[in-house]
C-alpha positions as CSV (number, residue, x, y, z in Angstrom):
1,M,43.8,-8.7,-87.6
2,T,45.0,-8.0,-90.6
3,C,46.5,-4.6,-90.1
4,D,49.5,-3.2,-88.4
5,V,48.7,-0.9,-85.0
6,L,50.9,1.6,-83.3
7,I,49.5,1.9,-79.6
8,L,49.4,5.6,-78.3
9,P,48.9,6.1,-74.7
10,G,47.5,9.2,-73.3
11,L,48.7,11.2,-70.4
12,F,50.2,9.3,-67.6
13,N,50.8,6.3,-69.7
14,S,48.5,3.4,-69.3
15,G,49.3,0.8,-66.8
16,P,50.0,-3.3,-66.7
17,H,46.3,-4.1,-66.4
18,H,45.0,-0.9,-69.2
19,W,42.9,-2.8,-72.0
20,Q,46.1,-0.7,-74.4
21,S,48.3,-2.8,-72.7
22,L,46.9,-5.7,-72.2
23,W,46.2,-5.8,-76.0
24,H,49.8,-5.2,-76.6
25,E,50.8,-7.9,-74.4
26,R,48.8,-10.6,-76.6
27,Q,50.2,-9.1,-79.7
28,P,53.9,-7.9,-79.3
29,Q,54.2,-7.4,-82.9
30,W,51.9,-4.1,-82.1
31,R,54.1,-1.4,-81.6
32,R,53.6,1.0,-78.8
33,A,54.4,4.8,-79.0
34,A,56.8,5.6,-75.9
35,H,57.1,9.2,-74.7
36,R,59.7,11.1,-72.7
37,D,57.5,12.4,-70.3
38,W,54.4,11.1,-69.6
39,T,52.9,13.4,-66.8
40,N,53.5,16.9,-68.3
41,P,52.9,16.4,-72.3
42,D,54.1,19.1,-74.6
43,R,52.3,18.5,-77.4
44,D,55.1,19.7,-80.0
45,E,57.1,16.9,-78.4
46,W,54.7,14.5,-78.6
47,V,54.0,14.9,-82.2
48,A,57.9,14.9,-82.7
49,E,57.7,11.2,-80.8
50,M,54.5,10.4,-82.7
51,E,56.3,10.8,-85.7
52,E,59.6,9.1,-84.9
53,A,57.1,5.8,-84.0
54,I,54.8,6.2,-87.4
55,A,58.5,6.4,-89.4
56,G,59.7,2.7,-87.1
57,C,56.4,0.8,-88.5
58,S,56.7,-1.0,-91.6
59,G,54.2,0.1,-93.1
60,A,50.8,2.6,-92.8
61,P,49.8,1.5,-89.1
62,V,46.3,1.9,-87.7
63,L,46.6,4.1,-84.8
64,V,45.1,3.3,-81.2
65,A,44.5,6.1,-79.2
66,H,43.3,6.6,-76.1
67,S,42.6,10.0,-74.3
68,L,44.8,12.9,-74.3
69,A,46.1,10.5,-77.8
70,C,43.5,11.1,-79.3
71,M,44.4,14.9,-79.7
72,L,47.5,14.0,-80.5
73,V,46.6,12.0,-83.6
74,A,44.6,15.3,-84.7
75,H,47.5,17.5,-84.1
76,W,49.7,15.3,-85.8
77,A,47.1,15.1,-88.6
78,L,47.8,19.2,-88.8
79,S,51.5,19.0,-88.8
80,G,51.7,18.2,-92.4
81,S,54.1,15.2,-91.7
82,P,54.6,13.1,-95.4
83,L,54.2,9.8,-93.3
84,K,50.7,7.9,-94.0
85,V,48.8,5.7,-91.6
86,A,45.7,4.0,-92.4
87,G,43.5,4.9,-89.9
88,A,43.2,5.8,-86.4
89,F,40.9,3.9,-83.6
90,L,40.0,7.0,-81.2
91,V,38.4,5.9,-77.7
92,A,37.4,8.3,-75.2
93,P,39.5,11.6,-76.5
94,S,39.7,14.2,-73.2
95,D,38.5,17.5,-74.3
96,V,41.4,19.7,-73.6
97,E,39.6,22.7,-73.4
98,R,37.2,21.3,-70.5
99,P,38.1,22.4,-66.8
100,S,38.1,19.3,-65.5
101,F,41.0,18.1,-67.7
102,P,43.6,17.2,-64.8
103,I,46.6,19.4,-66.3
104,P,46.9,22.9,-68.0
105,A,46.1,22.3,-71.0
106,G,48.9,24.2,-72.5
107,N,49.7,23.8,-76.2
108,W,46.8,21.5,-76.5
109,A,44.4,23.4,-77.0
110,P,42.0,24.8,-78.9
111,V,40.8,20.8,-79.8
112,P,41.7,20.9,-83.8
113,R,39.0,21.1,-85.9
114,T,40.1,20.0,-89.0
115,P,39.2,16.7,-90.8
116,L,41.4,14.0,-90.7
117,P,43.0,13.0,-93.7
118,F,42.7,8.9,-93.1
119,P,39.6,6.9,-91.7
120,S,38.6,7.1,-87.7
121,M,36.7,5.9,-85.5
122,I,35.9,7.3,-82.4
123,V,34.5,4.9,-79.2
124,A,33.1,7.4,-76.7
125,S,31.7,6.9,-73.3
126,T,28.2,8.6,-72.3
127,N,29.7,9.9,-68.7
128,D,33.2,10.1,-69.5
129,P,34.1,12.7,-66.8
130,Y,37.1,14.2,-69.7
131,A,34.4,14.9,-72.0
132,S,30.8,14.8,-72.6
133,I,29.0,12.9,-75.4
134,E,28.3,16.4,-77.4
135,R,31.5,17.3,-77.7
136,T,32.8,14.0,-78.3
137,Q,30.1,14.2,-81.2
138,S,31.5,17.6,-82.4
139,F,34.9,16.1,-82.6
140,A,34.0,13.3,-84.6
141,D,31.6,16.1,-86.9
142,A,34.8,18.1,-87.4
143,W,37.3,14.9,-87.8
144,G,34.8,13.1,-90.1
145,S,35.1,10.3,-87.7
146,K,32.4,7.4,-87.5
147,L,31.5,7.9,-83.6
148,V,30.3,4.8,-81.4
149,E,28.9,5.5,-78.0
150,I,29.8,2.8,-75.7
151,G,27.0,3.7,-72.8
152,D,28.2,4.9,-69.3
153,A,31.7,3.7,-69.6
154,G,33.5,6.4,-67.4
155,H,36.8,7.3,-69.3
156,V,36.9,3.8,-71.0
157,T,40.2,3.0,-67.9
158,T,40.8,-0.3,-65.6
159,D,39.2,2.1,-63.2
160,S,36.2,2.3,-64.7
161,G,35.8,-0.9,-65.3
162,Y,37.6,-1.3,-68.8
163,G,41.2,-3.9,-68.2
164,D,40.8,-6.6,-71.0
165,W,37.8,-4.9,-73.1
166,P,36.9,-7.5,-75.2
167,E,33.9,-5.3,-76.9
168,G,37.1,-2.8,-78.1
169,L,38.8,-5.4,-79.7
170,R,36.1,-6.7,-81.8
171,L,35.4,-2.8,-82.6
172,L,38.9,-2.7,-83.5
173,D,38.8,-5.9,-85.6
174,A,36.0,-4.9,-87.5
175,F,37.5,-0.9,-88.2
176,C,40.4,-2.9,-89.9
177,A,38.4,-4.8,-91.9
178,D,36.3,-2.0,-92.9
179,I,40.1,-0.2,-94.1
180,T,41.5,-3.1,-95.6
181,A,37.8,-3.9,-97.6
182,Q,38.0,0.0,-98.7
183,Q,41.7,-0.2,-100.0
184,E,41.3,-3.2,-102.0
185,T,38.4,-1.2,-103.9
186,A,40.5,1.9,-104.0
C-alpha cells in the first residue's frame, strides 16, 4: 500500500471483527477517525471531527469510509475545507433518505448530489438493506465515482460475512495505485 489511509467507520463504529478494524490492526500506521457519539451522529459534529482527523494526517490521505461515513465524506466535500484528500474508497453508502435507515436522518438528508473534488470509488452490494443498487448508482453518478458491484454482500459487514475481506483490500490497493499513477502523470 503506497498511500496514507484514514479509516472512517459508520454508524455505531466498526466492531473488532469488522473489515475496517482488521485492516487497521494490520496497518497500525493508518489513522482512524474518532467521534464523540457513534449512536446519535450529528452531521456537523462528525464533519468537524473528520476535519480534525484529516488535519492530523501527514499528507493527503485516502479516505476508507463505510456506510454513513460515505455520506460524511460527501458532506465534508461540501464544507469548503482547505484540507486535501487523495481520494475516497466508499463502501456500502447508506441512503439516509430511505425509510430503513436505522436512525432518524436529521441533518444527514438530503444526500449531497455534488461531484466530489477528488477521485472516488464506491463498492456496493446488490442486496444492501440500506441502499438499493439503483440509488447507489445514482450516488456514483452524482459524485463522479467509479462503481464496483460485488454481488449479494448485504451491508458489507461482519454480519454479512465480511470480516477480513481480502477482496476489498485488493480493490483498495488498486484504487491507491490508480491515484498514485494519476499523481505521477499530472
